[in-house]
TORTOR-706943 format. One record per residue (C-alpha): z negated, y, x negated; residue in three letters; chain. Coordinates in steps of 0.1 Angstrom, whole numbers, always signed. Layout:
% residues N
@c3 = Z, c2 = Y, c1 = X, rest = ALA, kette = A
...
END
This chain:
% residues 143
@c3 = -1015, c2 = +1215, c1 = -752, rest = UNK, kette = A
@c3 = -1016, c2 = +1252, c1 = -758, rest = UNK, kette = A
@c3 = -989, c2 = +1271, c1 = -776, rest = UNK, kette = A
@c3 = -1014, c2 = +1278, c1 = -804, rest = UNK, kette = A
@c3 = -1021, c2 = +1241, c1 = -809, rest = UNK, kette = A
@c3 = -983, c2 = +1234, c1 = -810, rest = UNK, kette = A
@c3 = -978, c2 = +1261, c1 = -836, rest = UNK, kette = A
@c3 = -1006, c2 = +1247, c1 = -857, rest = UNK, kette = A
@c3 = -990, c2 = +1212, c1 = -855, rest = UNK, kette = A
@c3 = -957, c2 = +1227, c1 = -866, rest = UNK, kette = A
@c3 = -974, c2 = +1245, c1 = -895, rest = UNK, kette = A
@c3 = -989, c2 = +1211, c1 = -905, rest = UNK, kette = A
@c3 = -955, c2 = +1195, c1 = -904, rest = UNK, kette = A
@c3 = -940, c2 = +1223, c1 = -925, rest = UNK, kette = A
@c3 = -968, c2 = +1218, c1 = -951, rest = UNK, kette = A
@c3 = -964, c2 = +1181, c1 = -951, rest = UNK, kette = A
@c3 = -926, c2 = +1184, c1 = -953, rest = UNK, kette = A
@c3 = -927, c2 = +1208, c1 = -982, rest = UNK, kette = A
@c3 = -955, c2 = +1192, c1 = -1002, rest = UNK, kette = A
@c3 = -933, c2 = +1166, c1 = -1019, rest = UNK, kette = A
@c3 = -909, c2 = +1193, c1 = -1031, rest = UNK, kette = A
@c3 = -938, c2 = +1213, c1 = -1044, rest = UNK, kette = A
@c3 = -952, c2 = +1182, c1 = -1062, rest = UNK, kette = A
@c3 = -918, c2 = +1176, c1 = -1077, rest = UNK, kette = A
@c3 = -916, c2 = +1212, c1 = -1089, rest = UNK, kette = A
@c3 = -951, c2 = +1210, c1 = -1104, rest = UNK, kette = A
@c3 = -942, c2 = +1177, c1 = -1121, rest = UNK, kette = A
@c3 = -910, c2 = +1193, c1 = -1135, rest = UNK, kette = A
@c3 = -930, c2 = +1224, c1 = -1146, rest = UNK, kette = A
@c3 = -956, c2 = +1202, c1 = -1164, rest = UNK, kette = A
@c3 = -930, c2 = +1178, c1 = -1178, rest = UNK, kette = A
@c3 = -946, c2 = +1149, c1 = -1160, rest = UNK, kette = A
@c3 = -915, c2 = +1133, c1 = -1143, rest = UNK, kette = A
@c3 = -921, c2 = +1099, c1 = -1160, rest = UNK, kette = A
@c3 = -899, c2 = +1083, c1 = -1186, rest = UNK, kette = A
@c3 = -869, c2 = +1081, c1 = -1163, rest = UNK, kette = A
@c3 = -870, c2 = +1115, c1 = -1144, rest = UNK, kette = A
@c3 = -837, c2 = +1110, c1 = -1125, rest = UNK, kette = A
@c3 = -848, c2 = +1077, c1 = -1110, rest = UNK, kette = A
@c3 = -883, c2 = +1092, c1 = -1102, rest = UNK, kette = A
@c3 = -868, c2 = +1122, c1 = -1084, rest = UNK, kette = A
@c3 = -843, c2 = +1101, c1 = -1066, rest = UNK, kette = A
@c3 = -869, c2 = +1076, c1 = -1055, rest = UNK, kette = A
@c3 = -894, c2 = +1102, c1 = -1044, rest = UNK, kette = A
@c3 = -868, c2 = +1121, c1 = -1023, rest = UNK, kette = A
@c3 = -856, c2 = +1088, c1 = -1008, rest = UNK, kette = A
@c3 = -891, c2 = +1076, c1 = -1000, rest = UNK, kette = A
@c3 = -899, c2 = +1109, c1 = -983, rest = UNK, kette = A
@c3 = -866, c2 = +1109, c1 = -964, rest = UNK, kette = A
@c3 = -875, c2 = +1075, c1 = -950, rest = UNK, kette = A
@c3 = -910, c2 = +1085, c1 = -941, rest = UNK, kette = A
@c3 = -899, c2 = +1116, c1 = -923, rest = UNK, kette = A
@c3 = -872, c2 = +1098, c1 = -905, rest = UNK, kette = A
@c3 = -896, c2 = +1071, c1 = -893, rest = UNK, kette = A
@c3 = -921, c2 = +1098, c1 = -882, rest = UNK, kette = A
@c3 = -894, c2 = +1115, c1 = -862, rest = UNK, kette = A
@c3 = -883, c2 = +1083, c1 = -846, rest = UNK, kette = A
@c3 = -920, c2 = +1075, c1 = -837, rest = UNK, kette = A
@c3 = -923, c2 = +1106, c1 = -816, rest = UNK, kette = A
@c3 = -906, c2 = +1093, c1 = -785, rest = UNK, kette = A
@c3 = -926, c2 = +1060, c1 = -784, rest = UNK, kette = A
@c3 = -958, c2 = +1081, c1 = -788, rest = UNK, kette = A
@c3 = -948, c2 = +1102, c1 = -758, rest = UNK, kette = A
@c3 = -939, c2 = +1071, c1 = -737, rest = UNK, kette = A
@c3 = -969, c2 = +1050, c1 = -746, rest = UNK, kette = A
@c3 = -996, c2 = +1077, c1 = -744, rest = UNK, kette = A
@c3 = -979, c2 = +1101, c1 = -719, rest = UNK, kette = A
@c3 = -982, c2 = +1130, c1 = -744, rest = UNK, kette = A
@c3 = -957, c2 = +1159, c1 = -745, rest = UNK, kette = A
@c3 = -965, c2 = +1173, c1 = -779, rest = UNK, kette = A
@c3 = -947, c2 = +1146, c1 = -800, rest = UNK, kette = A
@c3 = -914, c2 = +1158, c1 = -787, rest = UNK, kette = A
@c3 = -920, c2 = +1193, c1 = -801, rest = UNK, kette = A
@c3 = -923, c2 = +1178, c1 = -836, rest = UNK, kette = A
@c3 = -894, c2 = +1153, c1 = -833, rest = UNK, kette = A
@c3 = -867, c2 = +1179, c1 = -840, rest = UNK, kette = A
@c3 = -885, c2 = +1195, c1 = -870, rest = UNK, kette = A
@c3 = -893, c2 = +1161, c1 = -885, rest = UNK, kette = A
@c3 = -857, c2 = +1150, c1 = -881, rest = UNK, kette = A
@c3 = -843, c2 = +1181, c1 = -898, rest = UNK, kette = A
@c3 = -868, c2 = +1176, c1 = -927, rest = UNK, kette = A
@c3 = -857, c2 = +1140, c1 = -930, rest = UNK, kette = A
@c3 = -821, c2 = +1151, c1 = -931, rest = UNK, kette = A
@c3 = -828, c2 = +1177, c1 = -958, rest = UNK, kette = A
@c3 = -845, c2 = +1150, c1 = -979, rest = UNK, kette = A
@c3 = -816, c2 = +1126, c1 = -974, rest = UNK, kette = A
@c3 = -792, c2 = +1154, c1 = -986, rest = UNK, kette = A
@c3 = -813, c2 = +1162, c1 = -1016, rest = UNK, kette = A
@c3 = -816, c2 = +1125, c1 = -1024, rest = UNK, kette = A
@c3 = -779, c2 = +1120, c1 = -1022, rest = UNK, kette = A
@c3 = -772, c2 = +1152, c1 = -1042, rest = UNK, kette = A
@c3 = -795, c2 = +1140, c1 = -1070, rest = UNK, kette = A
@c3 = -776, c2 = +1107, c1 = -1070, rest = UNK, kette = A
@c3 = -742, c2 = +1125, c1 = -1072, rest = UNK, kette = A
@c3 = -750, c2 = +1153, c1 = -1096, rest = UNK, kette = A
@c3 = -777, c2 = +1140, c1 = -1119, rest = UNK, kette = A
@c3 = -773, c2 = +1103, c1 = -1118, rest = UNK, kette = A
@c3 = -734, c2 = +1101, c1 = -1118, rest = UNK, kette = A
@c3 = -724, c2 = +1137, c1 = -1127, rest = UNK, kette = A
@c3 = -695, c2 = +1136, c1 = -1102, rest = UNK, kette = A
@c3 = -680, c2 = +1104, c1 = -1116, rest = UNK, kette = A
@c3 = -664, c2 = +1092, c1 = -1083, rest = UNK, kette = A
@c3 = -652, c2 = +1059, c1 = -1097, rest = UNK, kette = A
@c3 = -686, c2 = +1047, c1 = -1107, rest = UNK, kette = A
@c3 = -701, c2 = +1060, c1 = -1075, rest = UNK, kette = A
@c3 = -675, c2 = +1040, c1 = -1056, rest = UNK, kette = A
@c3 = -684, c2 = +1009, c1 = -1076, rest = UNK, kette = A
@c3 = -721, c2 = +1015, c1 = -1069, rest = UNK, kette = A
@c3 = -715, c2 = +1018, c1 = -1032, rest = UNK, kette = A
@c3 = -695, c2 = +985, c1 = -1032, rest = UNK, kette = A
@c3 = -718, c2 = +967, c1 = -1056, rest = UNK, kette = A
@c3 = -753, c2 = +976, c1 = -1044, rest = UNK, kette = A
@c3 = -761, c2 = +970, c1 = -1007, rest = UNK, kette = A
@c3 = -789, c2 = +996, c1 = -1006, rest = UNK, kette = A
@c3 = -765, c2 = +1023, c1 = -1018, rest = UNK, kette = A
@c3 = -740, c2 = +1012, c1 = -991, rest = UNK, kette = A
@c3 = -767, c2 = +1015, c1 = -965, rest = UNK, kette = A
@c3 = -778, c2 = +1049, c1 = -978, rest = UNK, kette = A
@c3 = -743, c2 = +1063, c1 = -977, rest = UNK, kette = A
@c3 = -738, c2 = +1049, c1 = -942, rest = UNK, kette = A
@c3 = -771, c2 = +1064, c1 = -931, rest = UNK, kette = A
@c3 = -761, c2 = +1098, c1 = -944, rest = UNK, kette = A
@c3 = -728, c2 = +1095, c1 = -926, rest = UNK, kette = A
@c3 = -746, c2 = +1087, c1 = -894, rest = UNK, kette = A
@c3 = -773, c2 = +1113, c1 = -898, rest = UNK, kette = A
@c3 = -749, c2 = +1142, c1 = -905, rest = UNK, kette = A
@c3 = -736, c2 = +1146, c1 = -869, rest = UNK, kette = A
@c3 = -772, c2 = +1142, c1 = -855, rest = UNK, kette = A
@c3 = -785, c2 = +1169, c1 = -877, rest = UNK, kette = A
@c3 = -756, c2 = +1192, c1 = -867, rest = UNK, kette = A
@c3 = -763, c2 = +1185, c1 = -831, rest = UNK, kette = A
@c3 = -801, c2 = +1191, c1 = -835, rest = UNK, kette = A
@c3 = -795, c2 = +1222, c1 = -856, rest = UNK, kette = A
@c3 = -772, c2 = +1236, c1 = -829, rest = UNK, kette = A
@c3 = -793, c2 = +1227, c1 = -799, rest = UNK, kette = A
@c3 = -816, c2 = +1250, c1 = -780, rest = UNK, kette = A
@c3 = -850, c2 = +1249, c1 = -796, rest = UNK, kette = A
@c3 = -867, c2 = +1254, c1 = -762, rest = UNK, kette = A
@c3 = -851, c2 = +1222, c1 = -748, rest = UNK, kette = A
@c3 = -868, c2 = +1194, c1 = -767, rest = UNK, kette = A
@c3 = -853, c2 = +1166, c1 = -747, rest = UNK, kette = A
@c3 = -820, c2 = +1169, c1 = -764, rest = UNK, kette = A
@c3 = -811, c2 = +1158, c1 = -799, rest = UNK, kette = A
END
């Protein structure tokens, strides 16, 4: 695949990665964030974090099954977008949903299994994102 085609793929990933944020900004601007805006924003960010994470994880099997090299060039970018959405999702939960009430956040983590999984996932993704962010962008086999 030519470098132009790879650049075009990356531009598409950037557009897809930023589209949900643009949609949320538009819905905020038009006051169309549903009756429960905090839940809507939290759920939207979480859904897109999961979609992008799964897309980044699918790049290696695509390469192995179809002997393609281009999926690896997208894996890093998709992974960083997924991490960004996870951080935004977690930030909305901390700031807007609980307003830094650490006691109720701790109760939520212990009481609701999906929040426990989410906090654990953030803890596991943070060192990966740091490694990806610090890796050489030319070497796509690391990270």
